[in-house]
N, C-alpha and C positions, 0 to 999 in steps of 0.2 A: 756446531753453530748453524742456525737456519739462515735462509737467504735474506730474510728481513734484517737480521742482525748484521750480516756482512754488508748489506747496502747501507746500513746506518753508520758503519765505520769508514766507508770508503772516502767521504769528503775529508775526514780528519787525517787520513793517511796520505792523500795526494796533496802535498803542500805546494806543488808547482803548477796548480791550475791557473790558467790565465784569468785576469781580472774580469773580462767580459763574461766568461763562462761562470765564474763564481757569482757575479751579480745576477745572471739569468737563473741559476739554481736557487738563489735566495728569493728571487721574484716568484718563481714557480711554487716554492714552498709556502710563501706567504699567501698566494692565491688559493692553494689547496686548503690551508688552515682556515681561510676566511670565506670559503665557498658558501657557507650557510651558518647562521647562528642558531639553527633549529636543533633541538635535542636529537641525538642519534637514535635510530630505530632500534628498539630492544628486540633481540631475537625471542621467538616464542618460548616462554618458560613452560616446563612440563607441568601439567595439571593432573591431579589424581581424578579417578572416576567419580569419587564423592564430590570433589570440588566442581567438576563439570556438571554433575547432576544438580548440585545446589544452585549453580549459576543459571542453568536452564529452567529450573523450577521457578526461580525469581523472575526470569524473563517471561515465562508463560503467564505468571500472575500479573506482570506489568502489562503485557499485551491484552490480557483479559479485561483489564480496566478500560482500555481504549475501545475494545470491541463491544463490551457490554453497554457502554454509554451511548453507542449509536443505535441501540435497539430498545433499551429500557424506558426511554423517555416517551416514546410515541403513545403508549397506552395510557399514560398519565396526563396527557395534554388536555382532554376534556375537563378533568378535575381541576387542573391548574387554571384553565380559562374561566371556570365558574368562580373560583376563589378570588381571582383578580378582576372579575367582571370585564374581561377583555378577550374576546374570541378572534377578533380581526387580526391581531398580531401574533397569534399562536404559532403560525408557520415559521416565524423568525426564531423561535426557540430551537428549531432544527436547523434552519438555514445559517444562523450565526455560527454554530459549531462547525458545520460543513465548510463554510467559507474560510474560517480561521485554520482549521486542520489541513485543508488542501493547500492553502497558500504557504504554510510554514514547513511542509514536508521537505522540500529541497533545502530550505534554510538550515534546519536542524541536521540534515545529512552532511551538508558542507561544513557546518561549524564543528561537527564531531571529528572531521578530518583535521581541523585547525586546533581546537582546544581539548580534544580528547573525548572518549565515550563516557567516562565517569562524570565529567562536568555536565555534559548535555543530557544524560539520562536523569541526573539529579534535577537539573533545571526543568525538564519537561514534566517530571513527576510533581515537583513543587508547584508549578503553574497549574497543573491539572487539579491538584488537591486544593489549592487556594480558590480556583474557579468553582470547584464542587461545593466548598463551604459557603462561598458567596451566593451560589444558586440556592442552597438550602435555606439561607436566612433572608433571601430577597423579599423586600416588602411590596414590590410591585412588578409589573411586567417589564418595564424598561430596565430595571436593575437585573432582572433575570436574564434578559437577552444579552446585556453587556457581560454578565458573568459567564454565560454560555460561550461567548466569544473567547473569553480568557481561558475557559476550560478547553476550548478547541485548540488554542495555541499549544497547550501542553499535550493534548491528545494527538495532535498532528506530528509532534516530535517523537512520540513513543515508538511508533511503528518503524521508521527508518533507523533510529538509533539501536533498537532491539535487534533488528536484522543485521546491523553492522557488528554489534557485539558478538552475535553468533558466528560471524565470519572470522572474528579474532580468536574464538575459542575452538572451533571445529573446522577441520580441513574441508575443502570443497568436495572431496570424494565422499566424506561421511555426512556432509551438511544436508543433503537432500532428505534423509530420513527424519531429521529433526524438523525440517520445514513442514512435514506432515503433522507433527504435533501442534504447530502453530495454526495450521488449517483447522485442526480439531477445536482449538480454542475459539476461533471465529464461529465455527458451527455451533458450539455449546452456547456462546454468547447470543447468537442469533435465535436459538430456540428458547433459552432461559430468560433473556431480557424482557420480551413482551409479557411473559407470565409474571415475573417479579414486579414489573412496573404496574400491572393491573392489581396484584395483591397488595402492594404498598399503598397505592392510591385508594383502594376500596376499604381496606381493613386497618391500615395504620395512618400514614400521612404521606402526601406526595413528596415531601422533602426527603424521605428516606431513600429515594432513588439517587440522591446526591450524597447523603450522609454515608451510605454504604461504601463509597469510594475512599473515604478517609482511612479506615483501618486496613483496607486492601493496599492502598498506596504506601502506608507506613510499613506494613509487612513486607512489601516488595523491596523497599529501600533497606529494611533491616536485613533481609536475606542477601541482597545484591552487593551493597557497598563494601562489606568486609572482604568480599572475594574479588572486587574490581582491581585491587592492587596487584593481584597475581596474573591478571589478563595482559597479554603482550601489548605493548604500546606501539602503534603505527602512525599516530597523527603527526603532522608537521606544522609548527607555528609559522604563519605568514600573515601578511596584511589582508584584512577582510575587505572585500569589494562590496561595501554596503549599498552603493548606488545600484549595482547590478542586482543585488538581492531584492531591493525595494521595487525595481522595475518588474522583476519576475513575479513578485507577490501581487503587485497592482494588476498586472495582466491576468493573473489567475483569478483574482477576486471578481474582476469584470466578467470574465468568461463564465464563472460559476453563477453570477447573477443573471446572465443571459439564459443559461440552461435552467435556472430555477424559475425565473419570471416568464420566459417565453412560452406562449400558449396557455399561460395560467393567469397571471396578473395583467399581462399585456399581450396583444396579438403579435405573432412572429414578425409581421411586416409593419408593425407600429413604429412611429418615429423614435420612441424611447429605446426599443430593442435595436433598431438599426444604428442609433447613435452609440449605444454600448458596444455593438459589434465593431463599429469603426474605432472606438476608443481602445478596445482590446487589440485590434490589429496594429494600431499605432504604437501601443505600449510594447507589443511583441517585437515589432521592427526596431524600436528604440533599444530593447534589451539585446537583440542580436547585434546591432551596430556597436553597442557599448562592449559586448563580450568580445567582438572581433578586435577592438582597439585597446582594451584594458590590458595592462601588463600581467596581472594575475586575476582573470575574471572569476566571478562568483561561481558560475557553472561553465567550465570550458566547453565550447561547442565541439572541439575535437574529441572530447570524451564520449559524445553521443554518436560518433561515427564508427567506422570500422565494420567488421564482418560478424560481430556478435551483439554488441550493445543495442543498436536500433532494432534488430529483429527480436531480441529477447524482450525488450520493453513493449513493442507492439503486440507480440504474441500474448504476454501476460495481461496486458491491458484489454485486449479483445475478449479473452476468456473471462476475465473478471466482469467486464461490461455485460457480457451475455448472461451470466448467472445472476448478476445484480438486477438487471432489467426484468428477467423472468420472475425473480423472487418478489419484486414489487408488484407486478401486474397479474401473476397467476391467481391470487385469491379472487379477483374479479371474475376470471374465467371459471373457477371452481363454483362460485356462488350462482352464477347465471346459468351455466351449461349443466352442471351436475347437482344444483340445488343444495349445496352444502352450506352449513352455518359458518359464521366467521371463525369459530374455534376449530371446526372440522377442516376448513380451508387452510388454517394455520398448520394443522397436523399433516395435511397433504403436501406441505412444502418440505417435510423432513427428507424424503428421498433425494430431492434436488440438493439440499445442503449436506446431508450426511454422506451420501455416496461419493460426492466430489472429494471429501476428505479421504475416503478409501482409495480413490484414484491417485491422490497426492502421496499417500503412504506407499502404494505400489511403485510409483515412479521414484520416490526417494530411496527405497531399498534397492531398486534396480541400479540406480546411479552408484551405490556403494559396491556393487559387484560386477557390473558390466562395463566393458571397455567402450562400446558404442551406446552410451547412455541416452543419446538423443532419440533412439528408435522407439522407446516406450512412449515418448510424447508425440512422435509422428503417428504411431498407431492410435494413440488415444484421441488426438484431434480428428483423425480421419473417421474413427468410430463415432465421435460426437457429431461430426458433420453428416454422416450417413443417417443417424437416428434423428438429427434435426430435420432432414429432408422427410423422414417418415412422419414427424409431427406436422410438417407443413402441408403435406398432400393427403393425409388421412384423418378421419375422425374416429377416435378410439373410445371404448368404454373406460370408465374410471380406472379399473385395475390395469388395463392395457396402457393407458396414459402414464400411470405411475411407473410401470416397468420400463417403458421407453425413456421417460425422464431420468430414471435411475441409470440406465446405460449411457444416456447423454451426459449426465453429470460425472459418471465414472471416467469417461474419456477426457472430459474437460479438466478434471482435477489433476491429470498428469502434467498439464502445462505449467503449473505454478512452481514446483520445486526445480524443474529443468530450466525454466527461464530465469529464476532468481539466482541459482547457483552458477549457471553459465555466465550470466552478467557479471557477478562478483569475481568469478575466476578469470575474467578476461582483462581486468584492470589492475594497476599497481596497488599495493596495500594502502598507501596514504590517500587513495582516491575512492576506496570502497564506500565510505560514507556518502560522498558526493553523488556517486552513480546510484546508490540505493535510494537516496532521497529523491533523485530525479525519477527513478522508476515508480516510487509510490505516488509522486505528483501526477505523472501521466496516467497511472491506473485510476486515481481518484477522478481525474477529468473524464476519462473514458466511461467510468461507471455513471457519472452524472449525465454524460451525453447519451448513453444507452437508455437510461430511465426517461430522459426528455424525448428521445427519438421514439421509443415504444409508446409513450403517451400520445405523441403527435400522430402516430400511425392509427391508434385506436380512435382518436378524436376525428381524424379524417374519414375513417371507415364507418364510424357509428354516428357521427354528427356532433356538433359542438355543444349540445345540450346536456351531455352527461358530465359527471364530476369524477375524474379518475383518481382513485386512491382515497376518496372521502366516503363517509357514510352516505350512501347513495339512495335516493328515492328514484330518480330517473333511470338509473342503471338497471334497476330491478324490472323495469318494464321493457327492456330491450329483448326482442325475439331471440331465441336460442340460435336459430340459423344465422342471424346477423352477427352474433358474437363469435360463432365458430369461424365465419368467414373473416372477420376482423383479426382474430388471433392467428389465422394462417399467415397473415402478413407479419405479425409479431414473431411467430416461430421462424418464418423465413429470414427476418432480420437477424435473429439470434444465430441461425445457421450460417448466414453470411459472415458474421463475426468469427465463428469457429473456423470457417474455411480460410479466412484471413490469417488466423492464428496458425493453422496447419501449414500454409504457404511460408510464413515467417520461420517456423521451426525447421522446415525443409531447407530454407535458404541460409539459416544460421550456421556459422562454422562450428564444428564440433572439436573443441580443443581438449587435450588431455587434462584431466582434473588432478590437481595437486592432492597428495595424501597417500594412504596405503595402496599399493599396487593391487590390481585385480588378478585373479588366477591366470587369465589369458596373458596379461602383461608379464607376469612372473615367468610363464612358460617361454615367452619370446626372449 
C-alpha cells in the first residue's frame, strides 16, 4: 500500500478526532478542491518523430504566410495605385498591416495561454485568410486598406502562437536548432517576396499576391489541426483583462504612427507628432497603473522582470532592429556609392539575410550540445560589434563590404535562438504564450524605431530634400562622398544596437535548459 492510500484511510480509522480538528480538515480539503476550476495541466504526451516533423512543417508553412506578406506587397504597390487612381494613400497598404500586426502580438500570446494554442492559431489563420480574400476582391483603396488591417490582425497572431506551439512540442535544449529553420523561413520570404510580387503584378494580376495566401493557409490548417490534439496542454482558463489589452494595443498603435509619420508626413517637432507622443506616454502610464492594480493583468509586469526576460527581450530586439534598419536602407547605399541597379542592390542584400540564418543555425545546434550555451551568442554579438566598427570607420570596395556584412550578420544571427529559448525557458509553462507575445511586440517596435532612426540620420546628414525608400530623383544627385559619410553614422547606429545586445547577453542569467542532458552534464 503506497503512502497516498494510507493517508486516504487515516481519517476513517481515527474515529476519536476532536470536532474542531475534523472541521479544519474538512475546510482544508474543500479549499484544495476549489483552488481553481481550470483544467489540470496535461503532462507532455510522447510524440513520434514523424508527428513532430509534421507539426514543424505546418508551423513553417504558417510562419511563411506571415513573413511573405510583409515583402510581397511592396513591389506591386505602383500597379495597385494605378488601378485605383490613388497614389497618395498607397503607404497605408503597408502601414495598416504593420499597425495591426504589432498591436495584437501580445494579445494573441496571452490569449493562447488562456484559451489554448489550437484555438488561437485557428483564429489567426482564419483572420489572415479572410483579410487576404477581402484584399484580393477590394473594389477601391479604402476597402483594401481596411482589409490589410484585418489581414494584419491574423498575421500578428501567427508569430507568437507558432513560437509558443514549438515550446510545447520541443524541449528548450533542442528548441534552438528549430529556431534556425524559422529564421530560414524569414530569409526565404524576404528574398522571394519582392520577386513574386513583381511577377504577379506585371504578368498576372496584383490580386494574386493575396490569392496565393488562401491555399497556403488551408494547407497549413490541414496539416496542423489533426496533430494539435496530441500536443501537451499548458493553458489555464482565467478571466481576460480586456481593458489592459486595449490600453496596450492603443499605446502600440500611437507609437507606430509616430514612427511611421515622424520625419515623413509630419516634422518630428510638429504639433501633431508631439501630441501623439504625449498620447502614447499617457496610454503607457495608464496601462502600467492598471496592470499594477488589476487582479489578473493582461500582461503581468512581474513577468517582464527578473534576470532573464528583460535582457533576452532587449538583446533580440536590438539585433532585429539592426538587421531590419540596414536591410531597408542599404539599397540606397548600393545604388549611389557602387552604382548598382535596383535588382543588383536587392541581390547584394542576400549576404546580410542569408548569413544571419547560418548564425542562428550555429547557435541553435550549440545550445543542443553545450552546457554554457550563452557563450556562442556572446562571441557572436562581439564579432558583429567588431565588424560594425569596421563598417563605420572604413570605406571598402563592394566585395570587401559584402564580406564584412556577412561576418556582421553571422554574429548577429546567434542572438535570436539564444534569446528566444532563454526567455521561454525562464517562465512557467502557462505563461510562455504571454511572454512570447510580449517579446514579438517589443521586437516589432524596435524594428520600426530602427528604420525611423536610420532614416532620420540620413535626412539630417544629407538634407531634407531626398526621399528615403522611394524611387528617387534627388537621391541620385547626391555626391558619393556625402553618402559614404552619412552611412558611417548609420553603420555606427547599427553597431551601437549590437553592442547593446552584447551587453544584455552578458548580463542575462544562464539557466540550465530543460531537455536531454549534454555530455558534460552527464559526466558530472
